[in-house]
N, C-alpha and C positions, 0 to 999 in steps of 0.2 A: 289696260291697268297702268295707274299713274306711279312713275317711278320718282322715289325719293333722293334728293339731292342731299346727301351725308354731309357735303361740305358747309351746308347752310344750316344743318342741324346743331343746336347748342350742345358743346362737350360739357360732361360732367366732371366739375373740379375735384380734385383729391383734397380733402379736408387736412389741415395742417396737423390736427391730433393724429389722424391715422398714418400721415407720413412720419411723425415723430416715433409712434409705436413701432413701425416698421424698421427704422434706423436703430432704435433701442434693441430690438430682438436680433438683428444682425451683428450689433457692436458686441452683445452679450455671447452670441455664438462664437465670433471670432476669438473672444478673450478666452472661452473654454477650450478651444481648438489649439490656439497658438500659443498661449502664454506657457503650458506645460513644456512646449519643445524649445523655449527660448535657452539660449546658453546661460548656464550657471543655476538652471532649475534641475532637481534631481530627484527621482524617487525615492521614497523612505525604503531603507534596507534594513530588514529585520535583523536584529543583533543576536548573537549565540544565547541561546537559553541555558544559562547556569543552573537554573532550578531544576532541568532535567538530571543534571548530574547529582545535584543534592538530594533530589528526591530517590534517585537509584541507590546512592550511597546509604540513605536511611533505611532502604528496604532490606539491606544486607542479603541480598539475594543469592541463592547457591544454583539455582536453576533459571534460566531467562529464555523466553519464547519471544521471537522475532517473526512478524509476518502482517498479513492484513485481515480483512474480514473473514477469510477461509480459515484463518487460525482462530479467531475470536469465536466463530460457531462450533469449534471443535475443542477447544481445550479450556478447562475450568483452572486456572492456577491455585486457586484456594484449595481445591479438592485434591491436588498433587502435593500441597505442602500438608496436607492434612494426613494423606495416605502414606507420604514417605517420610515426612518429619522435617524435610528440607525446604527452607523457604523459597517459593517459585513466584515468579511475576512475569506478566506477558506486557510486551511493549507494542502490541498489535495496533496498527493505525489504518483504518479505512482506505481502501483505494491506492496503498502504497506498493511499491516494487523494489528491486535490489539496490537502486541508488539510494534510497531512503533508508533500508535496512542496514546498508554500508555505514551510513553517516551515524546511524544509532549505535551500532557496533563499536566504531572507532571513536566516537566523539563522546559517547555517553559510557557505555559498558565498559570500555577499554581504559577509562578516566577514573574508575572507581577506586575507592581505597581498598575496598575488598571486592576482588574479582569473582565472577561465579566461577563454579567448577564446570558446568555444561552451559552452552547456548544452542537451542534449536531454532533452525530456521524453516518455516513452513512456505511451500510455493507450489503451484500448479503448472502441468504441462511442461514447457520448457522455460518458463519465466525466469529461472535463476541464471540465465545466461543471456537474458536481453537487456541491453544497456539503458534502461529507462528508470526513471523515479516514481513514475505514478502509472497504474494500470488504466486510469480514466483521465478526469480533470487534473491539470497541472496546479501546484499551488507554490509558488516561489518563496512565499513568506515561511513556509515549512521547511523548506530547503535550507533558507538563510537561519532559520532559528537552531538548525541542527549542524550548522558549519561554523568553524572557529575564524577561518580566513576564506572571505568569498573567492579570492584568486586561486585557492586550492581547487575549487570546481572544475577550473580549466584543464587541470590535470587528469581528472577522472574520465571514465569511459562515457561515451553520448552517442546516441543513435543519429544517423543522418535526418536532416530535417527537411521538409518540403518548402517551397517558396510561400505557401499559405501559412503553413506553421510558423515560419519566421516573421510573417507579416503581423501574426497574431501575437506574438511574443513581443514584437517590437512595440505594438500598440499598447499592451498591457503594462508595458515598463513606462510608457510615455503617460497613461492614463490607468493608473493601478485600481483606481475605484471601480473601473469596467469589470475587473475580475473579482470583485469583493464577494458577491454572492457565491462563487465557487470555492472560495476557500473553507477547507475542512477543518475540523478541530484537530489543533495540533497534539493533543494529549493522547495517550495511548487508552485506548478504549476500555481495557480490562481491569485497570488497578489504580491509575492516578487520582481518579475522582474520589475513588474511596479512601486513598491516603490522606486527601485533602481535608474531605469531610468527616472522617472518622466513622463512616457508614460500612457494613459489612458490604463486600462484593457481591455475595450470594442474594443479599437483600436488593441491590440496585439491580442485578440482573433479574431477578424474578419480578420486579416491578415493570422494568422494561419489556420483559416477556409478556406479561399481562396485557400491557397498554398496545403492544402491536400485534397480539395474538391474531387479529383477524386477517393479518397478510399470510398468515399459513392457511387461509381456506382458499386461496387462489388455485387455480387450475395448475398443476405441475407442467402438463404439456407445454402450456404457452411460455414457460419460463426456462425450459430446459436448455442451457448453452451446451455447444460441442466441444470437444477438445480441438486446440489450435496448434499448428507447427509452423515454426518461424524460421527453421534452418537447421542443417545438420550441426551436432555438438561440436565436431572438430572444426567447423568453420565460425563458429559463434563464441567458443569458449575464451579465446584470447583477447576479444574486444569487449569482454563483460567485467562484472564486478567479482566473479567468483575466484579468481586469482587471488584477487585482493582480500578477500574473506578468509582464504587460507593462510596467507601471509600475517595477518591479524591475530588469528587464532594461535598461530605458532609462537608470535611475539609475546603474547600476553598469557600462553600457556592455558589454554582452555580446550576442554574437549568440544569440538564443534560437529553438531549433528545436522545433517540436512534431511527434510522430510517432504517427499513429494506426495501431495494429496491426491486421492483418488476422485476423479469425476464421478456423478451419476452413475452406477453400474447398469448395463442392460437389464432386461427384465427376466432373463435366465439367470442373472447372477455373475455373469462372465464381465471382465473389464471392459470399459468404454474407451479404448484406446486404439489409435491407428499404428499400422506398422511402422510407420516412420518415428512416432513417438516412443515406441517400445524399443526401438534401435537405440534412440537417443538416450533411454533411460539406462540401457546396459552400457553404452559408452561413459555416460555420466558415472555411473557406478565404477566402472575400472578406473576411470580418471581419479576419482576420489581415493579409492584403495591405494593408488599409487602415491598419493599425498597423505596417507594415514587419517583420512576423514571418514567419519561414519555417515552410512546412507541408508535410509528406509525409503522404500518405495512402495506406498500403500496399495498401489494396483496389484501389487504381487502376493497380497496376502488377503485379497477379497475371498479367495476359497475358505478361510476361516469362519467366515460368516458373521463376523461382528460388525460389517457394514453391508446395509441393502439399500435398495432403491427407496423405500419406504421412510428412510431416516431424511432424505434430500429434501430441502424447500425448492431448489432449483437444480440447475445442472452441476453447481459446485458447493453450494452453502446447505448446512445440514439445520434442520428444524431446532430450535433452542431446547425443545425438551429432551433432545438426544444428547446434548453436551457432556452431562455428566457421565453417561454410558460409554460415550466416546473416548473420554478422557480416561476412564478406568481401564478400557481395552486397549487404549494406546500404551498405558503402563505396562500392561501384560504383554503386549507385543514387544517393547524393548527388552523386557526381560527374558522372554523366551527365544528372541531372535538370535541367530546364530552370527559369528563374526564375519561370515561371508557374507551376510546381507549389508551388513554395516561398512564394511572396510576392515582394515586391521588396525585402526587406530584404539590403542589401550585406554582404559579409564584413567583419568588424572586421578 
């Protein structure tokens, strides 16, 4: 076999055009990565959205519901307005948690010229004492739009963050567009669009349900989430937003009602709840009673039969067609429940 002398073989020259192309790509990449981090460069901070307060003022609501999508699949505020004669609105925003609800209560509801008489906060499991703003993807633009002074956020409860979470947070601050697809709509899902467009909420809900009706055909067994427990009540309460909810309710003189929704019950109709969460609920009830705050744990009234497994789309959300039925049953539960269920706070 003849061995070739590679030193004598002609070398292929790199064309000037290819070289310029590579240098151009490297320069563009360096610009994209480095320029946002240079001194003097800052990310755009969403200003406080005064329109939220203005829209809430215009509603002149007497009853307010705060929560996330679990609330939105259960309560029809227009139906409550019709049945009770008291204007009712929902400030539900998908994927939110106590941090956002606190900002809504303190910077929107509490700033209204005509404050509501009652505010209902819906949550699941032990979420009410978790110091978080979102149950899923975080959205700093929504937090900032609900915050009058960003420095105030430093005084609020916050969960401990891992190194990876801190890195992702820093990256999104330097490169805010990287998080753009994850930003949720900042408008309350149940009523604000109708207020702006003048279209009835019931019509919008019906059209939405019609459009997404195919999603209800999925197998439920593949979607059922199980209740989660994150720590004993006495350990988590002081580092949560719950004491701040109570302080604001007392400050603006409104009746605050906390509603713990029930996850999809077992096939025999019994509550799907661990012993740890049952103990948590009892301690939460005692704590709220001491502070004259009303409390309703829907797990404890499953025996009434108005909630069953067939109503659930997944482990927590209800199918849209049962929304009005749940709303009517919820009103009945409030009317019929004794003060021992709610705590001892008197009606305002």
